[in-house]
N, CA and C atoms as an extended XYZ file, in Angstrom:
585
Properties=species:S:1:pos:R:3:atomname:S:1:resname:S:1:resid:I:1 pbc="F F F"
N         6.793       22.534      -18.115 N   UNK     1
C         5.801       22.028      -17.036 CA  UNK     1
C         5.906       22.335      -15.626 C   UNK     1
N         5.085       22.342      -14.979 N   UNK     2
C         5.309       23.116      -13.590 CA  UNK     2
C         4.908       22.014      -12.697 C   UNK     2
N         6.051       21.654      -11.481 N   UNK     3
C         5.631       20.657      -10.756 CA  UNK     3
C         5.240       21.167       -9.482 C   UNK     3
N         4.303       20.776       -8.904 N   UNK     4
C         3.683       21.234       -7.542 CA  UNK     4
C         4.824       20.313       -6.568 C   UNK     4
N         5.365       21.477       -5.910 N   UNK     5
C         6.372       21.037       -4.620 CA  UNK     5
C         5.435       21.270       -3.417 C   UNK     5
N         4.780       19.799       -2.457 N   UNK     6
C         4.406       19.634       -1.309 CA  UNK     6
C         4.865       20.339        0.038 C   UNK     6
N         4.676       20.802        0.579 N   UNK     7
C         5.449       20.860        2.228 CA  UNK     7
C         5.184       19.921        2.688 C   UNK     7
N         6.109       19.092        3.066 N   UNK     8
C         5.695       17.632        3.860 CA  UNK     8
C         6.938       18.396        5.459 C   UNK     8
N         6.128       18.222        6.518 N   UNK     9
C         6.839       18.461        7.699 CA  UNK     9
C         6.820       16.853        8.227 C   UNK     9
N         7.815       16.568        9.102 N   UNK    10
C         8.084       15.199       10.136 CA  UNK    10
C         7.758       15.995       11.504 C   UNK    10
N         7.000       14.780       12.341 N   UNK    11
C         6.604       15.156       13.464 CA  UNK    11
C         7.101       13.657       14.592 C   UNK    11
N         7.783       13.969       15.060 N   UNK    12
C         8.680       13.073       16.148 CA  UNK    12
C         7.755       12.884       17.649 C   UNK    12
N         7.076       12.234       17.995 N   UNK    13
C         6.068       12.020       19.343 CA  UNK    13
C         7.333       11.376       19.960 C   UNK    13
N         8.063       12.014       21.094 N   UNK    14
C         8.614       11.635       22.027 CA  UNK    14
C         8.378       11.864       23.297 C   UNK    14
N         7.428       11.509       23.857 N   UNK    15
C         6.655       12.848       25.437 CA  UNK    15
C         6.146       11.309       26.302 C   UNK    15
N         5.852        9.964       25.931 N   UNK    16
C         5.568        9.342       26.321 CA  UNK    16
C         5.898        8.844       27.869 C   UNK    16
N         5.340        8.247       28.827 N   UNK    17
C         5.352        7.766       30.422 CA  UNK    17
C         6.025        6.687       30.579 C   UNK    17
N         5.983        5.608       28.701 N   UNK    18
C         6.726        4.143       29.374 CA  UNK    18
C         5.831        3.409       30.242 C   UNK    18
N         4.682        3.617       30.459 N   UNK    19
C         3.993        2.607       31.725 CA  UNK    19
C         3.900        1.252       31.344 C   UNK    19
N         4.052        1.049       30.526 N   UNK    20
C         3.900       -0.632       30.172 CA  UNK    20
C         5.418       -0.868       29.992 C   UNK    20
N         6.285       -0.455       29.454 N   UNK    21
C         7.698       -0.706       29.487 CA  UNK    21
C         8.431       -0.808       31.089 C   UNK    21
N         7.883       -0.281       32.290 N   UNK    22
C         8.188       -0.397       33.578 CA  UNK    22
C         9.667        0.545       33.659 C   UNK    22
N        10.330        0.884       32.978 N   UNK    23
C        11.344        2.146       33.134 CA  UNK    23
C        11.032        3.460       31.995 C   UNK    23
N        11.787        4.218       31.702 N   UNK    24
C        11.549        5.149       30.581 CA  UNK    24
C        12.263        4.676       29.347 C   UNK    24
N        11.550        3.887       28.673 N   UNK    25
C        12.321        3.186       27.521 CA  UNK    25
C        12.720        4.181       26.785 C   UNK    25
N        12.424        5.582       26.177 N   UNK    26
C        12.864        6.622       25.289 CA  UNK    26
C        14.517        6.741       25.930 C   UNK    26
N        15.062        6.147       27.178 N   UNK    27
C        16.290        6.117       27.820 CA  UNK    27
C        16.928        5.222       27.892 C   UNK    27
N        16.539        3.851       27.197 N   UNK    28
C        17.026        2.869       27.257 CA  UNK    28
C        17.739        2.496       26.175 C   UNK    28
N        18.785        2.038       26.206 N   UNK    29
C        20.056        1.905       25.297 CA  UNK    29
C        20.111        0.458       24.887 C   UNK    29
N        20.397        0.974       23.473 N   UNK    30
C        20.765       -0.323       22.353 CA  UNK    30
C        22.257       -0.452       21.684 C   UNK    30
N        22.637       -0.781       22.131 N   UNK    31
C        24.089       -0.789       21.269 CA  UNK    31
C        24.596        0.623       21.802 C   UNK    31
N        24.628        0.733       23.024 N   UNK    32
C        25.095        2.134       23.768 CA  UNK    32
C        24.620        3.720       23.250 C   UNK    32
N        23.666        3.484       22.826 N   UNK    33
C        22.852        4.798       22.036 CA  UNK    33
C        21.496        4.098       22.831 C   UNK    33
N        21.366        5.464       23.454 N   UNK    34
C        19.608        5.792       23.987 CA  UNK    34
C        18.756        5.863       22.803 C   UNK    34
N        17.856        5.355       23.029 N   UNK    35
C        16.355        4.850       22.080 CA  UNK    35
C        16.219        6.086       21.175 C   UNK    35
N        15.891        7.247       22.138 N   UNK    36
C        15.358        8.310       21.279 CA  UNK    36
C        16.405        9.042       20.647 C   UNK    36
N        17.683        8.656       21.004 N   UNK    37
C        18.718        9.249       20.255 CA  UNK    37
C        18.792        8.408       18.252 C   UNK    37
N        18.396        7.440       18.670 N   UNK    38
C        18.439        6.494       17.460 CA  UNK    38
C        17.540        7.423       16.525 C   UNK    38
N        16.244        7.280       17.057 N   UNK    39
C        15.453        8.179       16.340 CA  UNK    39
C        15.507        9.520       15.724 C   UNK    39
N        16.034       10.113       16.903 N   UNK    40
C        16.515       11.691       15.914 CA  UNK    40
C        17.717       11.762       14.901 C   UNK    40
N        18.442       10.136       15.342 N   UNK    41
C        19.325       10.522       13.831 CA  UNK    41
C        18.974        9.972       12.549 C   UNK    41
N        18.049        9.074       12.903 N   UNK    42
C        17.225        8.761       11.880 CA  UNK    42
C        16.402        9.712       10.803 C   UNK    42
N        15.678       10.186       11.914 N   UNK    43
C        15.041       11.688       10.981 CA  UNK    43
C        16.180       12.657       10.389 C   UNK    43
N        17.165       12.865       11.222 N   UNK    44
C        18.287       13.564       11.094 CA  UNK    44
C        18.341       13.795        9.734 C   UNK    44
N        18.955       12.212        9.310 N   UNK    45
C        19.191       11.653        7.748 CA  UNK    45
C        18.424       12.112        7.108 C   UNK    45
N        16.944       11.540        7.388 N   UNK    46
C        15.944       12.037        6.226 CA  UNK    46
C        15.710       13.399        6.098 C   UNK    46
N        15.808       14.363        6.835 N   UNK    47
C        15.658       15.482        6.635 CA  UNK    47
C        16.809       16.445        6.233 C   UNK    47
N        18.048       15.970        6.253 N   UNK    48
C        19.306       16.570        5.666 CA  UNK    48
C        19.062       16.196        3.884 C   UNK    48
N        18.726       14.918        3.788 N   UNK    49
C        18.996       14.379        2.377 CA  UNK    49
C        17.767       15.031        1.544 C   UNK    49
N        16.752       15.328        1.897 N   UNK    50
C        15.188       15.763        1.486 CA  UNK    50
C        14.758       17.417        2.015 C   UNK    50
N        15.880       17.792        2.468 N   UNK    51
C        15.702       19.247        2.796 CA  UNK    51
C        13.827       19.436        3.262 C   UNK    51
N        13.668       18.548        4.676 N   UNK    52
C        12.756       18.600        5.422 CA  UNK    52
C        12.570       19.387        6.853 C   UNK    52
N        11.532       19.956        7.313 N   UNK    53
C        12.139       20.145        8.724 CA  UNK    53
C        11.116       18.908        9.642 C   UNK    53
N        11.499       19.005       10.410 N   UNK    54
C        10.714       18.508       11.782 CA  UNK    54
C        10.877       18.686       13.341 C   UNK    54
N         9.687       18.529       13.650 N   UNK    55
C         9.215       18.854       14.890 CA  UNK    55
C         9.317       17.837       16.325 C   UNK    55
N        10.229       18.364       17.295 N   UNK    56
C        10.072       16.773       18.404 CA  UNK    56
C         8.884       17.536       19.411 C   UNK    56
N         7.926       16.260       19.614 N   UNK    57
C         7.307       16.837       20.870 CA  UNK    57
C         7.642       15.928       22.192 C   UNK    57
N         8.055       16.624       22.987 N   UNK    58
C         8.448       15.975       24.418 CA  UNK    58
C         8.352       16.483       25.358 C   UNK    58
N         8.087       15.734       26.758 N   UNK    59
C         8.761       16.240       27.578 CA  UNK    59
C         9.733       16.313       28.535 C   UNK    59
N        10.498       15.767       28.078 N   UNK    60
C        11.858       15.734       28.370 CA  UNK    60
C        13.000       16.894       27.810 C   UNK    60
N        13.543       17.051       28.788 N   UNK    61
C        14.664       18.145       28.352 CA  UNK    61
C        15.887       17.786       27.603 C   UNK    61
N        16.344       16.679       28.101 N   UNK    62
C        17.590       15.976       27.596 CA  UNK    62
C        17.091       15.966       25.533 C   UNK    62
N        16.011       15.408       26.079 N   UNK    63
C        15.542       15.284       23.830 CA  UNK    63
C        15.302       16.507       23.488 C   UNK    63
N        14.519       17.753       24.306 N   UNK    64
C        14.687       18.729       23.418 CA  UNK    64
C        16.165       19.423       23.487 C   UNK    64
N        16.900       19.268       24.317 N   UNK    65
C        18.415       19.675       23.729 CA  UNK    65
C        19.079       19.076       22.733 C   UNK    65
N        18.784       17.716       23.023 N   UNK    66
C        19.193       17.134       21.735 CA  UNK    66
C        18.607       17.264       20.310 C   UNK    66
N        17.572       17.670       20.401 N   UNK    67
C        16.773       17.587       18.913 CA  UNK    67
C        17.016       19.465       18.720 C   UNK    67
N        17.031       20.145       19.327 N   UNK    68
C        17.921       21.403       18.927 CA  UNK    68
C        19.035       21.503       18.332 C   UNK    68
N        20.154       20.538       18.992 N   UNK    69
C        21.511       20.423       18.303 CA  UNK    69
C        21.072       20.130       17.043 C   UNK    69
N        19.911       19.232       16.422 N   UNK    70
C        20.011       19.047       15.172 CA  UNK    70
C        18.869       20.101       14.091 C   UNK    70
N        19.056       21.063       14.997 N   UNK    71
C        18.201       22.217       14.140 CA  UNK    71
C        16.406       21.836       14.064 C   UNK    71
N        16.304       21.011       14.767 N   UNK    72
C        14.861       20.512       14.962 CA  UNK    72
C        14.238       21.556       16.302 C   UNK    72
N        12.922       21.590       15.643 N   UNK    73
C        11.899       22.598       16.010 CA  UNK    73
C        11.494       21.868       17.743 C   UNK    73
N        11.414       22.329       18.493 N   UNK    74
C        10.939       21.220       20.015 CA  UNK    74
C         9.306       22.214       20.409 C   UNK    74
N         8.437       21.456       20.546 N   UNK    75
C         7.321       21.126       21.119 CA  UNK    75
C         6.898       20.620       22.857 C   UNK    75
N         6.964       21.184       23.340 N   UNK    76
C         6.800       21.014       24.831 CA  UNK    76
C         5.241       20.094       25.370 C   UNK    76
N         5.089       18.894       25.847 N   UNK    77
C         3.703       18.376       25.795 CA  UNK    77
C         3.893       18.186       27.714 C   UNK    77
N         3.068       19.344       28.187 N   UNK    78
C         2.996       19.571       29.439 CA  UNK    78
C         1.898       18.194       30.096 C   UNK    78
N         1.277       18.044       29.604 N   UNK    79
C         0.051       16.899       29.983 CA  UNK    79
C         0.059       15.646       28.997 C   UNK    79
N         1.694       14.637       29.217 N   UNK    80
C         1.826       13.900       28.310 CA  UNK    80
C         0.790       12.461       28.718 C   UNK    80
N         0.480       12.234       30.460 N   UNK    81
C        -0.708       11.491       30.929 CA  UNK    81
C        -2.069       12.078       30.030 C   UNK    81
N        -2.555       12.740       29.135 N   UNK    82
C        -3.513       12.703       28.336 CA  UNK    82
C        -3.511       11.506       27.329 C   UNK    82
N        -2.050       10.949       27.083 N   UNK    83
C        -2.196       10.133       25.932 CA  UNK    83
C        -1.190       10.442       24.734 C   UNK    83
N        -1.234        9.594       23.915 N   UNK    84
C        -0.834        9.922       22.202 CA  UNK    84
C        -1.366       11.077       21.690 C   UNK    84
N        -2.311       10.811       21.557 N   UNK    85
C        -3.156       12.260       20.892 CA  UNK    85
C        -2.638       13.651       21.289 C   UNK    85
N        -2.483       13.577       22.487 N   UNK    86
C        -1.772       15.343       23.032 CA  UNK    86
C        -0.734       15.591       22.461 C   UNK    86
N         0.457       14.783       22.001 N   UNK    87
C         1.298       14.770       21.668 CA  UNK    87
C         1.219       15.053       19.965 C   UNK    87
N         0.390       14.153       19.120 N   UNK    88
C         0.370       14.446       17.961 CA  UNK    88
C        -0.647       15.902       18.181 C   UNK    88
N        -1.512       16.031       18.182 N   UNK    89
C        -2.050       17.307       18.039 CA  UNK    89
C        -1.077       18.466       18.437 C   UNK    89
N        -0.340       18.494       19.242 N   UNK    90
C         0.544       19.468       19.866 CA  UNK    90
C         1.573       19.772       18.593 C   UNK    90
N         2.129       18.608       17.602 N   UNK    91
C         3.009       18.723       16.823 CA  UNK    91
C         2.141       19.039       15.809 C   UNK    91
N         0.966       18.746       15.555 N   UNK    92
C         0.223       19.184       14.460 CA  UNK    92
C        -0.131       20.833       14.274 C   UNK    92
N         0.006       21.341       15.301 N   UNK    93
C        -0.782       22.462       15.385 CA  UNK    93
C         0.305       23.625       15.482 C   UNK    93
N         1.649       22.928       14.869 N   UNK    94
C         3.006       23.687       15.194 CA  UNK    94
C         3.107       23.618       13.238 C   UNK    94
N         2.720       22.548       12.760 N   UNK    95
C         2.692       22.803       11.300 CA  UNK    95
C         1.544       22.531       10.464 C   UNK    95
N         0.781       23.454       10.908 N   UNK    96
C        -0.498       23.388       10.198 CA  UNK    96
C        -0.388       24.043        8.609 C   UNK    96
N         1.099       24.601        8.534 N   UNK    97
C         0.836       25.197        7.106 CA  UNK    97
C         1.464       24.495        6.075 C   UNK    97
N         1.767       22.871        6.666 N   UNK    98
C         2.400       22.138        5.821 CA  UNK    98
C         1.221       21.280        4.748 C   UNK    98
N         1.594       20.608        3.548 N   UNK    99
C         0.479       20.210        3.247 CA  UNK    99
C         0.583       18.848        3.833 C   UNK    99
N         1.494       17.928        4.168 N   UNK   100
C         1.310       16.968        4.863 CA  UNK   100
C         1.931       16.679        5.968 C   UNK   100
N         2.237       15.653        6.906 N   UNK   101
C         2.448       15.485        8.061 CA  UNK   101
C         3.306       13.733        8.276 C   UNK   101
N         4.419       13.940        8.545 N   UNK   102
C         4.632       12.498        8.382 CA  UNK   102
C         5.339       12.158       10.147 C   UNK   102
N         4.560       11.399       10.790 N   UNK   103
C         4.402       11.456       11.923 CA  UNK   103
C         5.570        9.823       12.460 C   UNK   103
N         6.464        9.952       13.165 N   UNK   104
C         7.424        9.009       13.703 CA  UNK   104
C         7.291        8.642       15.354 C   UNK   104
N         7.411        7.903       15.543 N   UNK   105
C         7.473        7.306       16.972 CA  UNK   105
C         9.005        7.085       17.392 C   UNK   105
N         8.886        7.077       18.815 N   UNK   106
C        10.451        6.921       19.204 CA  UNK   106
C        10.600        5.783       19.912 C   UNK   106
N         9.961        5.093       19.811 N   UNK   107
C        10.130        3.299       20.150 CA  UNK   107
C        10.400        2.523       19.227 C   UNK   107
N        11.068        3.028       17.801 N   UNK   108
C        11.107        1.946       16.558 CA  UNK   108
C        12.847        2.057       16.482 C   UNK   108
N        13.084        1.406       17.209 N   UNK   109
C        14.874        2.103       17.406 CA  UNK   109
C        15.402        1.477       15.880 C   UNK   109
N        14.890        0.384       15.361 N   UNK   110
C        15.664       -0.254       14.087 CA  UNK   110
C        15.392        0.355       12.632 C   UNK   110
N        14.152        1.320       13.163 N   UNK   111
C        13.436        2.068       11.937 CA  UNK   111
C        14.581        3.196       11.018 C   UNK   111
N        14.727        2.684        9.593 N   UNK   112
C        15.926        3.111        8.946 CA  UNK   112
C        15.330        4.583        8.256 C   UNK   112
N        16.377        5.582        7.692 N   UNK   113
C        16.082        6.941        6.957 CA  UNK   113
C        15.288        6.077        5.412 C   UNK   113
N        15.978        4.884        4.803 N   UNK   114
C        15.508        4.761        3.824 CA  UNK   114
C        14.106        4.087        3.879 C   UNK   114
N        13.784        3.963        4.836 N   UNK   115
C        12.191        3.325        4.647 CA  UNK   115
C        11.623        4.434        4.704 C   UNK   115
N        11.769        5.614        5.736 N   UNK   116
C        11.101        6.829        5.663 CA  UNK   116
C        11.201        7.057        4.352 C   UNK   116
N        12.318        7.761        3.779 N   UNK   117
C        12.551        7.975        2.239 CA  UNK   117
C        11.311        7.371        1.355 C   UNK   117
N        11.194        5.599        1.110 N   UNK   118
C        10.773        4.954        0.573 CA  UNK   118
C         9.034        5.335        0.881 C   UNK   118
N         9.269        5.846        2.352 N   UNK   119
C         7.174        6.118        2.571 CA  UNK   119
C         6.961        7.109        1.798 C   UNK   119
N         7.714        8.363        1.883 N   UNK   120
C         7.183        9.544        1.076 CA  UNK   120
C         7.303        9.325       -0.456 C   UNK   120
N         8.339        8.247       -1.007 N   UNK   121
C         7.878        8.360       -2.447 CA  UNK   121
C         6.360        7.294       -2.500 C   UNK   121
N         6.054        6.395       -1.768 N   UNK   122
C         5.210        5.812       -2.159 CA  UNK   122
C         3.532        6.348       -2.096 C   UNK   122
N         3.628        7.706       -0.952 N   UNK   123
C         2.993        8.478       -0.640 CA  UNK   123
C         2.752        9.504       -1.901 C   UNK   123
N         3.502       10.329       -2.192 N   UNK   124
C         3.943       10.821       -3.788 CA  UNK   124
C         3.244       10.195       -4.593 C   UNK   124
N         3.872        8.832       -4.929 N   UNK   125
C         3.724        8.221       -6.401 CA  UNK   125
C         2.083        8.024       -6.158 C   UNK   125
N         1.431        7.278       -5.001 N   UNK   126
C        -0.051        6.745       -5.305 CA  UNK   126
C        -0.781        7.723       -5.100 C   UNK   126
N        -0.901        9.144       -4.845 N   UNK   127
C        -1.924       10.123       -4.885 CA  UNK   127
C        -2.738       10.141       -3.514 C   UNK   127
N        -2.570        8.863       -3.187 N   UNK   128
C        -3.389        8.998       -1.806 CA  UNK   128
C        -3.115       10.290       -0.836 C   UNK   128
N        -4.233       10.354        0.072 N   UNK   129
C        -4.260       11.149        1.476 CA  UNK   129
C        -3.211       10.672        2.840 C   UNK   129
N        -3.277        9.353        2.620 N   UNK   130
C        -2.326        8.744        3.837 CA  UNK   130
C        -2.156        7.774        2.807 C   UNK   130
N        -0.238        7.675        3.873 N   UNK   131
C         0.568        6.366        3.378 CA  UNK   131
C         1.168        5.992        4.730 C   UNK   131
N         0.896        4.432        4.963 N   UNK   132
C         1.839        3.802        6.248 CA  UNK   132
C         2.383        2.976        5.760 C   UNK   132
N         3.784        2.732        6.802 N   UNK   133
C         4.369        1.673        6.645 CA  UNK   133
C         3.803        0.375        7.136 C   UNK   133
N         3.898       -1.029        6.794 N   UNK   134
C         2.784       -1.751        6.385 CA  UNK   134
C         3.896       -3.099        6.855 C   UNK   134
N         3.483       -3.891        7.603 N   UNK   135
C         3.990       -5.498        7.685 CA  UNK   135
C         2.814       -6.588        7.257 C   UNK   135
N         2.964       -7.622        6.688 N   UNK   136
C         2.164       -8.367        5.791 CA  UNK   136
C         0.435       -7.565        5.651 C   UNK   136
N         0.785       -6.127        4.808 N   UNK   137
C        -0.721       -5.494        4.981 CA  UNK   137
C        -1.581       -4.653        5.985 C   UNK   137
N        -0.443       -4.664        7.207 N   UNK   138
C        -1.212       -4.098        8.318 CA  UNK   138
C        -0.403       -2.907        8.476 C   UNK   138
N        -1.685       -1.535        8.520 N   UNK   139
C        -0.616       -0.788        8.111 CA  UNK   139
C        -0.154       -0.421        9.861 C   UNK   139
N         1.249        0.171        9.819 N   UNK   140
C         1.268        0.577       11.140 CA  UNK   140
C         2.445        2.033       11.056 C   UNK   140
N         2.933        2.135       12.001 N   UNK   141
C         3.830        3.338       12.052 CA  UNK   141
C         4.754        3.375       10.925 C   UNK   141
N         5.771        4.415       10.931 N   UNK   142
C         5.375        5.662       10.899 CA  UNK   142
C         3.887        5.881        9.609 C   UNK   142
N         2.995        7.013        9.441 N   UNK   143
C         2.318        7.457        9.092 CA  UNK   143
C         2.570        8.947        8.346 C   UNK   143
N         1.830        9.002        7.231 N   UNK   144
C         2.217       10.160        6.516 CA  UNK   144
C         0.264       10.576        6.188 C   UNK   144
N         0.000       11.406        7.037 N   UNK   145
C        -1.698       12.403        6.613 CA  UNK   145
C        -1.179       13.614        5.986 C   UNK   145
N        -2.166       13.837        4.639 N   UNK   146
C        -2.210       14.987        4.184 CA  UNK   146
C        -3.240       16.232        4.885 C   UNK   146
N        -2.895       16.936        4.475 N   UNK   147
C        -3.675       18.228        5.582 CA  UNK   147
C        -5.390       17.889        5.058 C   UNK   147
N        -5.786       17.110        4.295 N   UNK   148
C        -7.288       16.958        4.506 CA  UNK   148
C        -8.027       16.244        5.895 C   UNK   148
N        -6.645       15.686        6.237 N   UNK   149
C        -6.776       14.817        7.516 CA  UNK   149
C        -6.975       15.172        8.730 C   UNK   149
N        -6.339       16.712        8.708 N   UNK   150
C        -5.564       17.202        9.945 CA  UNK   150
C        -6.877       17.765       10.953 C   UNK   150
N        -7.779       18.011       10.160 N   UNK   151
C        -8.899       18.058       11.008 CA  UNK   151
C        -9.503       16.965       12.589 C   UNK   151
N        -9.745       15.684       11.429 N   UNK   152
C        -9.740       14.587       12.414 CA  UNK   152
C        -8.710       14.175       13.151 C   UNK   152
N        -7.744       14.841       12.599 N   UNK   153
C        -6.052       14.477       13.942 CA  UNK   153
C        -6.274       15.040       15.466 C   UNK   153
N        -6.702       16.665       14.876 N   UNK   154
C        -6.880       17.555       15.972 CA  UNK   154
C        -8.052       17.247       16.902 C   UNK   154
N        -8.891       16.194       16.463 N   UNK   155
C       -10.518       15.950       17.030 CA  UNK   155
C        -9.791       14.511       17.778 C   UNK   155
N        -8.623       14.272       17.586 N   UNK   156
C        -8.321       13.041       18.524 CA  UNK   156
C        -8.409       13.166       20.191 C   UNK   156
N        -8.717       11.441       20.511 N   UNK   157
C        -8.859       11.938       22.200 CA  UNK   157
C        -7.853       10.854       23.075 C   UNK   157
N        -7.498       11.154       24.017 N   UNK   158
C        -7.111       10.008       25.015 CA  UNK   158
C        -5.929        9.110       24.284 C   UNK   158
N        -5.428        8.351       24.652 N   UNK   159
C        -4.207        6.835       23.830 CA  UNK   159
C        -4.668        6.858       22.854 C   UNK   159
N        -5.329        7.511       21.582 N   UNK   160
C        -5.475        7.125       20.349 CA  UNK   160
C        -4.733        7.767       19.181 C   UNK   160
N        -3.731        7.730       18.867 N   UNK   161
C        -3.231        7.990       17.618 CA  UNK   161
C        -3.833        7.818       16.328 C   UNK   161
N        -3.087        8.156       15.537 N   UNK   162
C        -3.351        8.288       13.830 CA  UNK   162
C        -4.392        6.834       13.223 C   UNK   162
N        -3.750        5.684       13.876 N   UNK   163
C        -4.689        4.258       13.814 CA  UNK   163
C        -6.124        4.804       13.465 C   UNK   163
N        -6.605        5.289       14.169 N   UNK   164
C        -8.384        5.659       13.904 CA  UNK   164
C        -8.694        6.290       13.197 C   UNK   164
N        -8.104        7.367       12.406 N   UNK   165
C        -8.201        7.675       10.966 CA  UNK   165
C        -7.974        6.795        9.957 C   UNK   165
N        -6.829        6.293        9.977 N   UNK   166
C        -6.569        5.617        8.495 CA  UNK   166
C        -7.404        4.097        8.858 C   UNK   166
N        -7.977        3.702        9.711 N   UNK   167
C        -9.231        2.607        9.476 CA  UNK   167
C       -10.360        3.381        9.059 C   UNK   167
N       -11.038        4.549        9.342 N   UNK   168
C       -12.050        4.908        8.705 CA  UNK   168
C       -11.923        5.268        7.352 C   UNK   168
N       -10.732        5.474        6.681 N   UNK   169
C       -10.520        5.765        5.330 CA  UNK   169
C        -9.238        5.027        4.628 C   UNK   169
N        -9.814        3.407        4.604 N   UNK   170
C        -9.170        2.468        3.958 CA  UNK   170
C        -8.916        3.293        2.558 C   UNK   170
N        -9.415        3.285        1.980 N   UNK   171
C        -9.611        3.741        0.528 CA  UNK   171
C        -8.641        4.957        0.263 C   UNK   171
N        -8.384        5.487        0.868 N   UNK   172
C        -7.229        6.590        0.814 CA  UNK   172
C        -6.227        6.369        1.294 C   UNK   172
N        -5.606        5.038        1.735 N   UNK   173
C        -4.560        4.758        2.164 CA  UNK   173
C        -3.455        4.243        1.177 C   UNK   173
N        -2.261        4.669        1.061 N   UNK   174
C        -1.163        3.323        0.339 CA  UNK   174
C        -0.350        2.984        1.426 C   UNK   174
N        -0.264        1.787        1.162 N   UNK   175
C         0.967        1.053        2.320 CA  UNK   175
C         2.189        0.930        1.592 C   UNK   175
N         3.470        0.925        2.466 N   UNK   176
C         4.760        0.601        2.103 CA  UNK   176
C         5.054       -0.446        2.546 C   UNK   176
N         4.942       -1.983        2.189 N   UNK   177
C         5.311       -3.351        2.613 CA  UNK   177
C         6.591       -3.459        3.064 C   UNK   177
N         6.820       -3.333        4.516 N   UNK   178
C         8.425       -3.125        4.937 CA  UNK   178
C         9.322       -4.146        5.144 C   UNK   178
N        10.182       -5.061        3.909 N   UNK   179
C        10.766       -5.844        4.259 CA  UNK   179
C        11.384       -6.479        5.955 C   UNK   179
N        11.829       -6.113        5.932 N   UNK   180
C        12.415       -6.235        7.865 CA  UNK   180
C        11.672       -5.770        8.784 C   UNK   180
N        10.557       -6.951        8.867 N   UNK   181
C         9.792       -6.569        9.785 CA  UNK   181
C         9.886       -5.554       11.177 C   UNK   181
N        11.381       -6.263       11.602 N   UNK   182
C        12.300       -5.558       12.710 CA  UNK   182
C        12.057       -4.037       12.664 C   UNK   182
N        11.971       -3.521       11.861 N   UNK   183
C        12.168       -2.107       11.539 CA  UNK   183
C        10.998       -1.169       12.616 C   UNK   183
N         9.416       -2.241       11.992 N   UNK   184
C         8.463       -1.580       12.818 CA  UNK   184
C         8.102       -2.349       14.195 C   UNK   184
N         8.915       -2.648       15.097 N   UNK   185
C         8.699       -3.026       15.899 CA  UNK   185
C         8.523       -2.104       17.230 C   UNK   185
N         7.704       -2.274       17.495 N   UNK   186
C         7.822       -0.722       18.679 CA  UNK   186
C         7.934       -1.983       19.996 C   UNK   186
N         9.155       -0.943       20.602 N   UNK   187
C         9.410       -1.017       22.182 CA  UNK   187
C         8.511       -0.913       23.327 C   UNK   187
N         7.557       -1.368       23.501 N   UNK   188
C         6.112       -1.399       24.263 CA  UNK   188
C         6.383       -2.124       25.612 C   UNK   188
N         7.275       -3.216       25.741 N   UNK   189
C         7.320       -3.933       26.970 CA  UNK   189
C         8.523       -4.528       27.091 C   UNK   189
N         8.890       -4.866       28.525 N   UNK   190
C        10.209       -5.121       28.417 CA  UNK   190
C        10.370       -6.532       27.370 C   UNK   190
N         9.306       -7.197       27.300 N   UNK   191
C         9.509       -8.215       26.352 CA  UNK   191
C        10.153       -8.296       25.299 C   UNK   191
N         9.801       -7.200       24.829 N   UNK   192
C        10.374       -6.540       23.098 CA  UNK   192
C        12.138       -5.990       23.176 C   UNK   192
N        12.521       -5.892       24.489 N   UNK   193
C        13.544       -5.485       24.362 CA  UNK   193
C        14.705       -6.486       23.708 C   UNK   193
N        15.703       -5.801       23.147 N   UNK   194
C        16.901       -6.598       22.486 CA  UNK   194
C        17.330       -7.735       23.540 C   UNK   194
N        17.251       -8.872       22.710 N   UNK   195
C        18.188       -9.811       23.326 CA  UNK   195
C        20.200       -9.483       23.749 C   UNK   195
């Protein structure tokens, strides 16, 4: 029995300017750890147990250095002002040989490696082209896109991420309902900072 092993790449988006946050949220400390460090550790845990490679897209040298320490590839985004689509496309362009890409954002500090693993399992078992973590049936980040959707992702512009593609292909989306909804909270504004 031949089993087809698909090549999955992880892309971490860590280039934002945090305009709504008021300061650079990626460097905001939670329990003594910078937010980006928590994300890199979670992705590192996933990559180590599943033998997956990760690429970090950033404009920040500190984040690039930390990513290299974990043997992640680094892609610099020289134009983060162009919005999240610019980081998404840079990360994807570096992984076009993959059969699918898992996109993770750096402002979900409570996301666990177990949730990422479960998302991969749901995607593989479903046979769908897209898989998203969800709360109450509403898809969010992280997301997995198979190679069939790479052209649409590469056509995105401005501050629009993969949600546009997810909405256009609802019939081909598998959802992982996340029990602890805190895991999917984005730290977009100071009001979502931990108490």
